[in-house]
C-alpha positions as CSV (number, residue, x, y, z in Angstrom):
1,M,2.8,26.3,-37.2
2,A,3.9,23.1,-35.8
3,A,5.2,23.0,-32.2
4,V,8.9,22.2,-32.0
5,V,9.8,19.8,-29.0
6,G,13.1,20.2,-27.4
7,H,15.2,17.6,-25.9
8,S,16.1,19.7,-22.9
9,Q,13.4,18.1,-20.8
10,P,14.1,14.8,-19.1
11,V,11.9,12.1,-20.0
12,L,10.9,10.3,-16.4
13,T,10.5,6.3,-17.1
14,R,8.1,4.5,-14.9
15,A,10.7,3.3,-12.7
16,A,12.0,6.8,-12.1
17,T,8.3,8.0,-11.4
18,T,7.8,4.9,-9.0
19,S,11.0,6.0,-7.2
20,R,9.8,9.4,-6.6
21,A,6.5,8.3,-5.6
22,L,8.0,6.0,-2.6
23,T,10.2,8.8,-1.5
24,V,7.3,10.6,-0.4
25,L,5.7,7.6,1.5
26,P,7.5,8.5,4.8
27,A,5.8,12.1,4.5
28,V,2.5,10.5,3.8
29,V,3.0,8.5,7.0
30,L,4.1,11.4,9.1
31,F,0.9,13.6,8.0
32,A,-1.3,10.8,8.7
33,D,0.3,10.0,12.2
34,A,0.1,13.9,12.9
35,F,-3.4,14.0,12.1
36,V,-4.3,10.9,14.2
37,V,-2.6,12.2,17.2
38,S,-3.9,15.9,16.8
39,M,-7.4,14.5,16.6
40,V,-6.9,11.9,19.6
41,T,-5.4,15.0,21.7
42,V,-8.5,17.0,21.2
43,L,-10.8,13.9,21.9
44,A,-8.8,13.0,24.9
45,S,-8.9,16.7,26.2
46,A,-12.9,16.5,25.8
47,I,-13.0,12.9,27.6
48,G,-10.6,13.9,30.5
49,D,-13.0,16.9,31.2
50,G,-15.8,14.6,31.8
51,M,-13.7,12.0,34.2
52,P,-13.5,13.8,37.4
53,F,-13.1,10.5,39.2
54,F,-9.4,10.7,38.2
55,D,-8.8,14.4,39.7
56,P,-11.8,16.3,40.5
57,D,-9.6,19.3,41.4
58,V,-7.5,19.5,38.3
59,T,-9.1,21.3,35.0
60,V,-7.8,20.4,31.4
61,D,-7.5,24.1,30.6
62,I,-3.6,23.6,30.7
63,T,-4.3,20.7,28.3
64,N,-6.2,22.7,25.7
65,R,-3.6,25.3,25.6
66,V,-0.1,24.1,26.1
67,A,0.3,20.5,27.1
68,G,-1.7,19.0,24.5
69,P,0.2,20.1,21.5
70,A,3.4,19.7,23.1
71,I,2.8,16.3,23.9
72,A,1.4,15.6,20.3
73,V,4.7,17.0,18.7
74,G,6.8,15.1,21.1
75,W,5.0,11.9,20.4
76,I,5.7,12.3,16.7
77,V,9.3,13.3,17.3
78,M,9.7,10.1,19.5
79,I,8.4,8.0,16.5
80,A,10.9,9.6,14.3
81,L,13.8,9.1,16.6
82,G,12.6,5.3,16.8
83,G,13.0,5.1,13.0
84,G,9.3,4.8,12.4
85,Y,9.6,6.8,9.3
86,R,12.4,5.2,7.6
87,Q,11.5,4.0,4.1
88,Q,12.8,0.6,4.6
89,V,10.5,-0.4,7.5
90,L,7.1,1.0,5.7
91,G,4.8,-1.4,4.0
92,G,6.0,-4.9,5.0
93,G,7.0,-6.8,8.3
94,S,6.1,-6.1,12.0
95,D,9.0,-3.9,12.4
96,E,7.1,-0.8,11.6
97,Y,4.4,-1.5,14.2
98,K,7.2,-2.6,16.7
99,R,8.8,0.9,16.3
100,V,5.5,2.8,16.8
101,L,4.6,0.7,19.9
102,N,8.0,1.0,21.5
103,A,8.1,4.8,20.8
104,S,4.5,5.3,22.1
105,L,5.4,3.5,25.2
106,V,8.6,5.5,25.7
107,S,6.6,8.8,25.2
108,T,4.0,7.5,27.9
109,G,7.1,6.8,30.3
110,V,8.6,10.0,29.7
111,L,5.5,12.1,30.2
112,A,4.7,10.2,33.5
113,L,8.0,10.8,34.7
114,G,7.8,14.4,33.9
115,L,4.5,14.8,35.5
116,F,5.7,13.2,38.7
117,L,8.9,15.2,38.9
118,T,7.3,18.7,38.4
119,Q,3.8,18.0,40.0
120,A,2.3,19.4,36.9
121,G,-1.5,20.1,37.1
122,L,-2.2,18.1,34.3
123,S,-5.4,16.0,34.0
124,R,-4.7,12.4,34.6
125,G,-8.0,11.8,32.8
126,F,-6.6,13.4,29.8
127,F,-3.4,11.3,30.3
128,V,-5.0,8.0,30.5
129,A,-7.3,8.6,27.5
130,L,-4.6,10.1,25.3
131,F,-2.7,6.8,25.2
132,A,-5.5,4.4,25.6
133,I,-7.1,5.9,22.4
134,G,-4.2,7.2,20.7
135,L,-2.0,4.0,20.5
136,P,-4.6,1.7,18.9
137,S,-5.3,4.6,16.6
138,L,-2.0,4.9,15.5
139,L,-1.6,1.1,14.8
140,M,-4.9,1.3,12.9
141,S,-3.8,4.3,10.9
142,R,-0.4,2.5,10.0
143,W,-2.4,-0.5,8.9
144,S,-4.8,1.7,6.7
145,V,-1.8,3.1,4.8
146,R,0.0,-0.2,4.5
147,R,-3.3,-1.8,3.2
148,G,-3.8,1.0,0.5
149,L,-0.2,0.6,-0.4
150,H,-0.5,-3.2,-0.7
151,L,-3.8,-2.7,-2.9
152,L,-1.9,-0.4,-5.1
153,R,0.9,-2.7,-5.8
154,L,-1.4,-5.6,-6.3
155,R,-2.6,-3.7,-9.0
156,G,0.8,-3.1,-10.5
157,H,1.5,0.3,-9.3
158,L,4.4,1.6,-7.0
159,E,6.5,-1.7,-7.9
160,V,10.2,-1.6,-7.5
161,P,12.0,-3.3,-10.4
162,V,14.7,-5.6,-8.9
163,L,17.8,-7.4,-10.3
164,V,18.9,-10.6,-8.2
165,A,22.5,-11.4,-8.4
166,G,23.8,-14.7,-7.6
167,S,24.1,-18.4,-8.4
168,P,21.1,-19.5,-10.6
169,R,19.7,-21.8,-7.6
170,H,19.6,-18.8,-5.3
171,V,18.3,-16.3,-7.8
172,D,15.3,-18.8,-8.3
173,E,14.7,-19.2,-4.5
174,I,14.7,-15.4,-3.9
175,S,12.5,-14.8,-6.9
176,V,10.1,-17.6,-5.8
177,V,9.8,-15.8,-2.2
178,L,9.4,-12.2,-4.0
179,S,6.8,-13.6,-6.2
180,R,4.6,-14.9,-3.6
181,A,4.6,-11.5,-1.8
182,P,3.5,-9.1,-4.7
183,W,2.3,-6.6,-2.1
184,L,5.8,-5.8,-1.0
185,G,6.5,-4.2,-4.4
186,Y,9.6,-5.9,-5.4
187,K,9.1,-6.9,-9.1
188,V,12.0,-9.3,-10.2
189,V,13.0,-8.0,-13.8
190,G,16.1,-10.2,-14.2
191,A,18.9,-12.3,-12.8
192,L,22.8,-11.5,-12.8
193,T,24.5,-14.9,-12.7
194,P,28.4,-15.6,-12.7
195,D,28.7,-17.4,-15.7
196,A,26.6,-15.4,-18.0
197,T,27.9,-13.2,-20.7
198,D,26.9,-9.5,-21.7
199,A,25.1,-10.9,-24.6
200,T,23.1,-13.5,-22.7
201,G,20.9,-14.4,-26.0
202,G,17.5,-15.5,-24.2
203,Q,19.4,-17.2,-21.4
204,V,17.2,-17.9,-18.3
205,T,17.7,-19.5,-14.8
206,P,16.2,-23.1,-14.3
207,G,13.3,-21.3,-12.7
208,G,12.5,-19.0,-15.7
209,T,13.9,-15.9,-14.5
210,P,15.5,-14.0,-17.5
211,V,19.3,-13.5,-17.3
212,V,20.3,-10.0,-18.0
213,G,23.9,-9.9,-17.6
214,S,26.8,-11.1,-15.2
215,T,27.4,-10.4,-11.8
216,G,30.5,-8.7,-12.6
217,D,28.1,-6.3,-14.8
218,T,25.8,-5.2,-12.3
219,T,25.9,-1.3,-12.6
220,S,25.5,-1.4,-16.5
221,A,22.9,-4.2,-16.1
222,A,21.0,-1.7,-13.4
223,L,21.0,1.1,-16.1
224,R,20.2,-1.0,-18.9
225,T,17.0,-2.4,-17.2
226,D,16.2,0.5,-15.5
227,A,16.3,-1.4,-12.1
228,Q,15.9,0.6,-8.9
229,L,17.3,-2.4,-6.5
230,I,20.1,-4.9,-6.9
231,L,19.5,-7.8,-4.3
232,F,22.7,-9.8,-3.8
233,T,22.6,-13.4,-2.7
234,A,24.9,-16.4,-2.4
235,G,27.1,-16.8,-5.4
236,C,27.3,-13.1,-6.5
237,S,30.7,-12.6,-5.8
238,S,34.0,-14.2,-5.2
239,S,35.4,-11.9,-2.4
240,G,34.0,-9.5,0.1
241,E,36.3,-6.7,-1.5
242,E,34.8,-7.5,-4.9
243,L,31.2,-7.0,-3.5
244,R,32.1,-3.8,-1.9
245,Q,33.4,-2.3,-5.0
246,R,30.3,-3.3,-6.7
247,V,28.1,-1.6,-3.8
248,W,30.1,1.5,-4.1
249,E,29.4,1.9,-7.9
250,L,25.8,1.1,-7.5
251,E,25.5,3.9,-4.5
252,E,27.1,6.2,-7.2
253,R,24.6,5.8,-9.4
254,G,21.5,6.0,-7.2
255,V,20.8,2.3,-7.2
256,G,19.5,0.7,-4.1
257,V,21.5,-2.4,-2.7
258,V,20.0,-5.5,-0.6
259,V,22.2,-8.3,0.6
260,A,20.5,-11.5,1.4
261,P,22.5,-13.7,3.8
262,S,23.2,-17.2,3.0
263,V,22.0,-17.9,6.4
264,T,18.1,-17.7,6.0
265,G,15.3,-18.3,8.1
266,I,16.8,-16.0,10.9
267,A,14.4,-13.1,12.3
268,S,16.1,-9.5,12.6
269,E,15.6,-9.8,16.5
270,R,17.9,-12.7,16.7
271,V,20.9,-11.0,14.6
272,S,23.2,-8.3,15.8
273,F,26.6,-7.0,14.1
274,R,29.4,-6.7,16.0
275,P,32.6,-5.1,13.8
276,V,35.9,-6.9,14.3
277,G,38.9,-5.2,12.7
278,G,36.6,-3.7,10.2
279,L,34.7,-6.9,9.5
280,P,31.1,-7.0,10.2
281,L,30.4,-10.1,12.1
282,M,26.6,-11.5,12.2
283,H,25.9,-12.7,15.6
284,L,22.7,-15.1,15.9
285,G,20.9,-15.3,19.2
286,T,19.7,-18.5,20.5
287,P,16.5,-19.8,18.9
288,A,13.4,-18.9,20.5
289,W,11.5,-22.1,20.4
290,A,12.2,-22.5,24.1
291,E,10.2,-19.3,25.0
292,A,7.4,-20.3,23.1
293,T,6.8,-23.2,25.5
294,R,6.7,-21.3,28.6
295,L,4.0,-20.0,31.1
296,G,3.2,-16.7,29.3
297,K,2.3,-18.4,25.9
298,R,0.4,-21.1,27.7
299,L,-2.0,-18.7,29.7
300,F,-2.5,-16.8,26.6
301,D,-3.3,-20.1,24.8
302,V,-5.9,-21.2,27.3
303,A,-7.6,-17.7,28.0
304,G,-7.9,-17.1,24.2
305,A,-9.5,-20.6,23.6
306,L,-11.9,-20.5,26.4
307,A,-12.9,-16.9,25.3
308,L,-13.3,-18.0,21.6
309,L,-15.4,-21.4,22.9
310,L,-17.6,-19.1,24.7
311,V,-18.4,-16.3,21.9
312,L,-18.7,-19.1,19.3
313,S,-21.0,-21.5,20.9
314,P,-24.0,-20.5,18.9
315,L,-21.9,-21.2,15.7
316,L,-20.4,-24.5,16.9
317,A,-24.1,-25.5,17.8
318,F,-25.2,-24.8,14.3
319,I,-22.5,-26.6,12.4
320,A,-22.8,-29.5,14.4
321,L,-26.6,-29.7,13.6
322,R,-25.8,-28.8,9.8
323,I,-23.5,-32.0,9.6
324,K,-25.9,-34.3,11.6
325,V,-28.9,-33.4,9.6
326,H,-26.9,-34.0,6.2
327,D,-25.9,-37.4,6.4
328,R,-26.6,-38.7,10.2
329,G,-23.0,-39.2,10.5
330,P,-20.9,-38.4,13.5
331,V,-20.2,-34.7,13.9
332,L,-16.7,-34.7,14.9
333,F,-13.7,-36.3,13.3
334,Q,-10.7,-37.3,15.5
335,Q,-7.2,-38.1,14.0
336,A,-4.1,-39.1,15.3
337,R,-1.6,-36.2,15.3
338,V,2.0,-35.7,16.5
339,G,2.4,-33.0,19.0
340,R,5.4,-31.5,20.9
341,R,8.1,-33.7,21.4
342,G,6.8,-36.3,19.0
343,E,3.8,-37.2,21.6
344,P,0.7,-38.5,19.6
345,F,-2.7,-36.9,20.4
346,R,-6.4,-37.0,19.1
347,C,-7.0,-33.9,16.9
348,A,-10.5,-33.0,16.8
349,K,-12.4,-31.5,13.7
350,F,-15.8,-31.1,12.7
351,R,-16.3,-34.1,9.9
352,T,-16.2,-32.7,6.6
353,M,-15.9,-36.0,4.5
354,V,-17.8,-39.3,3.9
355,P,-17.7,-41.7,6.9
356,D,-15.5,-44.2,5.1
357,A,-13.1,-41.2,4.0
358,E,-9.9,-43.1,5.8
359,A,-10.8,-46.3,4.0
360,R,-10.7,-44.8,0.6
361,L,-7.3,-42.9,1.2
362,A,-4.8,-45.5,-0.2
363,E,-6.8,-45.7,-3.2
364,L,-6.5,-41.8,-3.8
365,H,-2.9,-42.1,-3.0
366,A,-2.3,-44.5,-5.7
367,A,-4.2,-42.5,-8.2
368,T,-2.6,-39.0,-7.5
369,G,1.0,-40.3,-7.2
370,Y,1.3,-39.2,-3.7
371,E,4.8,-39.6,-2.1
372,R,5.3,-37.4,1.2
373,G,4.1,-34.4,3.1
374,L,0.4,-33.2,3.3
375,F,-2.0,-35.0,1.1
376,K,-4.5,-32.5,-0.3
377,M,-6.8,-32.6,-3.2
378,T,-8.4,-29.7,-5.0
379,D,-11.4,-31.6,-5.8
380,D,-11.6,-34.5,-3.1
381,P,-14.4,-36.8,-3.8
382,R,-14.9,-37.8,-0.3
383,I,-15.7,-34.3,1.0
384,T,-19.4,-33.8,1.6
385,R,-21.5,-30.6,0.8
386,P,-21.4,-28.9,4.1
387,G,-17.6,-30.0,4.5
388,R,-16.8,-27.8,1.5
389,W,-18.0,-24.8,3.2
390,L,-16.6,-25.7,6.5
391,R,-12.9,-26.3,4.8
392,R,-13.3,-23.1,2.7
393,H,-13.3,-20.7,5.4
394,S,-11.3,-23.3,8.2
395,L,-14.5,-23.7,10.5
396,D,-14.0,-27.5,10.6
397,E,-11.0,-26.7,12.8
398,L,-12.8,-24.7,15.7
399,P,-13.0,-28.0,17.5
400,Q,-9.3,-27.8,18.1
401,L,-9.9,-25.0,20.6
402,W,-10.5,-27.8,23.0
403,N,-7.1,-29.3,22.3
404,V,-5.7,-26.2,23.0
405,V,-7.2,-26.0,26.2
406,R,-6.0,-29.4,27.0
407,G,-2.5,-28.6,26.0
408,D,-2.4,-30.9,23.2
409,M,-2.1,-27.6,20.7
410,S,-1.6,-23.9,20.7
411,L,-3.4,-21.0,19.2
412,V,-0.5,-20.5,17.0
413,G,2.2,-22.8,15.7
414,P,3.6,-25.1,13.4
415,R,0.9,-27.5,11.6
416,P,0.2,-30.5,13.4
417,P,1.7,-33.3,11.5
418,L,0.3,-37.0,10.8
419,P,2.3,-39.8,12.4
420,H,3.3,-40.9,8.8
421,E,4.6,-37.6,7.8
422,V,6.7,-37.3,10.9
423,A,8.3,-40.7,9.8
424,T,9.8,-39.3,6.8
425,Y,11.0,-36.1,8.6
426,D,14.5,-35.2,7.9
427,D,16.7,-33.5,10.9
428,A,15.4,-29.9,9.6
429,A,11.7,-31.0,9.4
430,R,12.1,-32.5,12.8
431,R,12.7,-29.2,14.6
432,R,8.8,-28.4,14.2
433,L,8.2,-30.8,17.0
434,H,10.0,-28.6,19.5
435,V,6.8,-26.6,20.1
436,R,3.3,-27.3,20.0
437,P,1.3,-27.3,16.8
438,G,-1.0,-24.6,16.2
439,M,-4.6,-24.1,15.0
440,T,-3.2,-21.5,12.8
441,G,0.7,-20.3,11.7
442,L,2.7,-19.0,9.2
443,W,1.4,-21.7,6.9
444,Q,-2.1,-20.8,7.3
445,V,-1.6,-17.1,6.7
446,S,0.7,-18.0,3.5
447,G,-1.3,-19.9,1.2
448,R,-2.2,-23.0,3.0
449,S,-2.7,-26.1,0.7
450,D,-1.3,-23.8,-2.1
451,L,2.2,-23.9,-0.5
452,P,4.8,-26.5,-1.8
453,W,5.8,-29.1,1.1
454,E,9.5,-27.2,1.2
455,D,8.0,-23.9,1.7
456,A,5.5,-25.1,4.2
457,V,8.6,-26.6,6.4
458,R,10.5,-23.3,5.5
459,L,7.7,-21.4,7.2
460,D,7.2,-23.6,10.2
461,L,11.0,-23.7,10.9
462,Y,11.3,-19.9,10.8
463,Y,8.4,-19.7,13.3
464,V,10.1,-22.2,15.8
465,D,13.3,-20.5,15.6
466,N,12.2,-16.8,15.8
467,W,9.0,-17.2,18.1
468,S,7.6,-13.9,19.7
469,M,4.4,-13.0,21.2
470,L,4.1,-10.1,19.1
471,Q,4.4,-12.5,16.1
472,D,1.6,-14.6,17.5
473,L,-0.7,-11.6,17.5
474,H,0.3,-10.6,14.0
475,I,-0.3,-14.2,12.7
476,L,-3.8,-14.2,14.7
477,F,-4.7,-11.0,13.0
478,R,-3.8,-12.1,9.7
479,T,-5.7,-15.3,10.3
480,F,-8.9,-13.4,9.9
481,G,-8.2,-12.2,6.8
482,A,-7.1,-15.7,5.4
483,V,-10.5,-17.0,6.7
484,L,-12.5,-14.2,4.9
485,R,-10.5,-14.7,1.6
486,P,-10.0,-18.4,1.7
487,R,-7.0,-18.8,-0.8
488,G,-5.7,-22.4,-0.9
489,A,-8.2,-23.7,1.4
490,Y,-9.7,-27.3,0.1
């Protein structure tokens, strides 16, 4: 007898399955954090018992029985209260790490204050070991979960179908940015533009995004395309009231909403909202480039550069010998670059080209139709054999550590421009000169030479206006990955 299949069971689309999978992500992260904190608590209890120099008269029995589990639960609760398990912050950006870090510091302070006020007999060795081991372990656990999520998304899993609503130009800007970050999981499946009709007939934006409906048809377009998220950008509506009505309709249908403000390149740390008469006004804090020129960053640069010069000295000696043996030419190549406030300096690099490379530059400019920006060729005939290896892994830039020590450059900052590039700068690009140029930066970890000139400038300006020490550390961490996986380096 043939089986009869009824229609009462719902058929889950891929988008619905993805949506359900993403809803369990906070639970997965919570379980991982709980596991890490539990293991670290047990480890700290064992270590604390072997550190009598902290408190020779205090045992850790109380830690094993009561304090350890209570502290572990309190730590997780503090992370939850700090928003560390919100789905919006998981999987992208530094906000997730900042929330875990801040919650951990608050937990440390609350516990220390409680111990001081109650004079509880808790092992101080346990206290030190718990947070000294626990915080790095938590951050590494978060990074591991994020890395796994990114790998799944790069393989086409757990993607969120997105419709971008707005003017064609702004739709294309958003689409390009999202396409360069596939690990975030946003897959643009179509555009909604003001002048589109319901029957678009194969219409596309100038950038090639298919138009699936008009901005006044967001709800039905989302249902037709099975989109889980509508991203509103400039030109999506004629009034705030109209946009609000569309958001309400989408919320009732369970479709997520993201609004990209017309003011771009502003970090969340500089943005605050203040309601005035029911109207949420976005206040922008002062740009952070002044902070990036102060003593704290300078001390970090000098200490970091000197430490790297010491650690990498055998590698530096090997590279110098390899270059000299290859063609008996000079080991270093020093080029005029423009630093902070437009001051010129000599930027040192390991030589990767033939000795007469500068003399052949004009010929290559004419042959490739070069007009402005950074000149790069995929197969530059001037590059030597050892030079290709050095460039591929950015090892040619290691001598710039001495430029950092001298104060010409920073470890992290905008790319150091050439004088003829600065001569073509407009007012926006000239803002890059507010801070010292860097050995690495957002441009380095976002594609390097594969980036168009406009995107490189946009990333540098974002760094200048939104600098923070935590962002510097994040860029340095990502630089190691960019060097090991040399995309866009030639």
